[in-house]
N, C-alpha and C positions, 0 to 999 in steps of 0.2 A: 490592521492587526498583526502583531508581530509573534512569529511561532519560535523564533528563534534570537535569543540574545546572547551575544559573546562577550565575556569579560576576561581581558588578557592579564595576567599577572605574573611575570616573569616566565618561571618555569611550569606554570598552570593554564590551562584552558578550562572554564567552566562552561559547559552546555547547557543554558536554560530553556527547558522545555515545558511549556504550559499544555497540560494534557490532563481531561477530565477521565476517570477510568470506573466502570462498575457502579456500586454503589456509593462509594465514596469520593471525594474530589481530591486528587493530587494537584495540589494548585501549583505547586514548582517540583521539579525533578532534575536534580543536578547529576551530571554525568560527569565526575571529574578526572582528566586526564592528564598524569605527570608528563611533562616534557622536560628533557635536559638539553640545554642549549649546545648546539653544533653537534647533537647527537641524533639528529632526526633522520631516518632513513629515505634516501632519494627514490624517486621512482625506478631508476637503475639497479638500485639495491633491491628493491621489491621484486623487480622481474628475476633478477638472479637468484634470491632466494626460495621464489615462487615455483619458477621452472625447475632448479635443482637437477640441470639435466644429468650431472654425473650421481646423481643419488647419494650423496654423501651424508645427508641429513635425516636423522631419524623423524618419523612422522609427527611425533610430539613435539620435537624441538622446531621442526618448520612451522607448526602451527603457532607456538609461542614466538618466534621470530617475527612472523607474518603479523599476529596480533599487535604487536608493539606498533607497526605501522599503521595498522587498521584504527588503532586508537587515535592516531594523528587526523584521519581525514574521513570517518564511517559517518558518525551521526549527522554532521552538517549538511552533506549532499541530501540524506533522505527527509530532513526537516525542511531544508529549503526548497526540494521538489514539493513537498505539500504546501509550503508558502506560495510557490509558483502558481499551482493549480488554482489556488483561491485568487492571486492576481489575474491569470488568464480569464476567468470568468467575467471579469470587468463590471460588477454589479453596481459600481459607481455610475456606469454610463447608462444604465437605465433611467426613463423617466420617474420621478418621484411618485406619480399618480399611476405608475403601471404596477399590477402585480406581477412580480417576478415568478414564473413557476420552474421548478427544478427537480429533476428526478435523478437520486444517488442509487444506482443499481450496485448491490453487492455491498450495502450500507454497512454490513458486519455490526460491529459494537456500538456503531452511531456517532462515534467520536468526530470523523472527518463531517457528518451531515451536522452535529451540532456546531463545528467551527464555522461553517457557512452562514449559519442561522444567528450566529454571535456577529460575524461580518455585517450581514443585513442590518440587524439593530443597531450597530456602531454608525453605519451609513445612513441609516433613516429611511431604509427602502422597505417596501411592503413586499413579504416574499411568503410563499408555499411551496415547502420543500417536503418532498415524499423519499422515505428510505424504504427501499426495497431488496430483500434478502430469503433465500428459501431455507435458511437453517433457522429453526424455530429456537434453539438454544441462544443464539446470537440476536435475534429479533428480541426476546424478553430481555438480554443484558441491554441492548439500544433503548428499549421502553424504559426501562429502570432509570437509565443514564439522564434520559430526557426529563422524567418526573423529577429528577434531582436538580436540573437544571434550567427548567423551563421559566423559573421566576426571574432568570437573568435575561430573557427575551423580551423584546418589545410585543404590545398587544397585537401590532400587524404583522407579526413574523410566525406563521403557522407552520406546525411539524406534524407529519403522519407518517408512521412506521409500519409497514404491512409486508406480512409475509407472500411470496410469489413466485413464479418461474421467470427468469428474465428472457426465455425463449418464447412464452406465452403470456404476457403482460396484459393485466385486465384495465387497461386505460384505454381512452379513446385516441382516435387518430387526432394529430397535429394538437398536442396538449400541451407540450412544456417547450420553454426557452431554452432550456441546458439540460442534457443529460451529462451527468458525471460518472466516470467509473475509475475505481482506485484498485489496482491489481485484481482484476475480478473477470475480465474477458479471457483471459489465458485458462479460465476452468469450464467453459463452455464452447459450444459450437459457434465459432467466431462469425460464420456466414450468416447464419440463423437469428445470432445476437442484434448484428448490426442491422438487419432487416428490420427486426422489430424497433431497435431504437430510432430507425429513419421512420418508422410509422407514427410513434407517438411523439416524435419533434415537429414542431411548428416549422413552415418552410422559412429558411435562414436561421433555424435553431443550430444551436451548437453541441456537437459532442465534445466533451474534454476528458481525455482519457490518461490516465497514469498507469502505463503498462511497462513490464519488462521485457527485456530481449536479451539473448544468449545467456540467460540465467544458469548457473551451476550451483549446486550444494556439493561441497567437498565434506569428507569425514573419513578417520581412520575405521568406522565401522562400514564394512561393505554391505551388509545386509541392509542397512539403513540406507544406503545410496541407492541399491537395486530395488527397493520399495519406494523409495522418493521417484525414481525413473519411473515405475510401473504407475504411480499416481498422475505424474505429469510426463507423459510419454514424449510431447512434441517440444519440449523445453530446449532439444538441442538444435534444433531447425531455424534458429535464428532467434525465437521467442516471439511472443505476442506483438511486442513493440514493433517488430520486423514487418510481420505479416498485415500489419495494420495498415504500414505504408501501400501495400500492393492491392488490398482489399477495397479500403473505403473509396478510392476513385471508381472502381468497378460498379460499387454499390450505391452509386449517387451521391457522394459526398466530396466537397472540395476541403483540401488539406491547407489549413491556412499556417501552421507552425507545428514544427517536430523538434523538440529540444532534449537531446540525449545527455545523461549524466551516469557516469559510470560509479559505482558503490561496492563497497564491501562490508560485510556483517559478521562478528564473531559469534559465537554460541552464547557468551554472556549477554551480549546484546540481544540477539533474538530471543532469549528467555526473558529479558528485561520489558519487551514489547508485547509481551503475551502472559500477564498475571494471571495465575490459577490455570493456564493452559487452555483457556476459552477458545481460541483460534485454531489451535492443534486439534483438540477435541471435535469442533466444528468440521474440520478439513476430514478427520475421520470419519464421522457421521456420514459426509457426502460421500468419500470413497466407498463406503460400503453400501450406500443407497444404489450408486452407479454399477455396483457390482464389479469394481477394480480391485478391490480387497473383501475377504473374509472379516468377520466380527474379530477373529482371534488374530489374523494378520494386521487389522488395524489396531487393537490394542497392542500388539507387538511393535509396531511401527512409532506409536505414541510413546512407548516406555523407552526405547531405544533413542527416539529424537530427544526427549527429555534429558536422559542421561548424558547425550552427546553435548546438548547446551550446556548442562551443569558443570560437565569436566572440560569445556573449550576444546570438544573433539569434531567440531562442526565448523564450518565456514561456507558463508553465503557470498558470491559473486555474481555481480550483474551489472547491467546498464537499463537505466530508467528512461522511458520516452514519456514526454508531456506532448499529447498530440492535441491539437485543436482542428476540428474538421467542421465544416458547416454542410447542412442539408440543402442540396440544390434544389 
């Protein structure tokens, strides 16, 4: 299954992303990037612009210049990482007579969960995949998406979407062949989450985690950044992707692979990935429930974030780690 098709035409790059979202299917989403030959910024150019050590660039101009570079290298890294996660799952290596049991923790809108289900359908595998999320809004969206797409799945591919706590999962021990996580573990107590993941995994079962490392959000809105720091206080310690490298071996996992990819996202792109701001609202709801923000602070944060994205006054820079670890 291809999540990304690149079609090059002289000065243009079309990023074809097949994505299904909410109640309607967005079968094709084209992100068009205009490139001028011999005018591409180099990595050194980017570094000089971003560091701006002499502080000669107005913040808005700096973001505009950086965005020019980001459009050259942003989306492919993210989409390719998603593709790589599915490849690392190695569904084709399971016996055709075996029921593959997969748990997607923090399944969110259910997009990745259904992509895995579609891959199993393509390969002719028998699959039972469960999506778990604690946010009721996201769960309802995921269920609606599944209802919309279930006719495209094979009869031997079963999907279940449930609400629950990653730290106290209501699954039996040794249940799943694979537990997968996409940008989820950074939001929970990592040690407790890994202990639960190990419990529900079969012996030699695998955790496949796509998590960030050294992630930072930049914006000309200082209040927005301070609030973001409060929501994710540990994001400057190397990030979840780094902490996993140390914790997994201590908790009885063997790391088989750890693949880092650097990427950057503009406000425009961040907004395009959260139609109707469902993810943002879910994040706000969780922040209030955890006592990190008050309801008023959460609403203010969401409003500022949306405004920053819509005016391209926010920039996310991160490293993605795709980690494959086996339960010993």
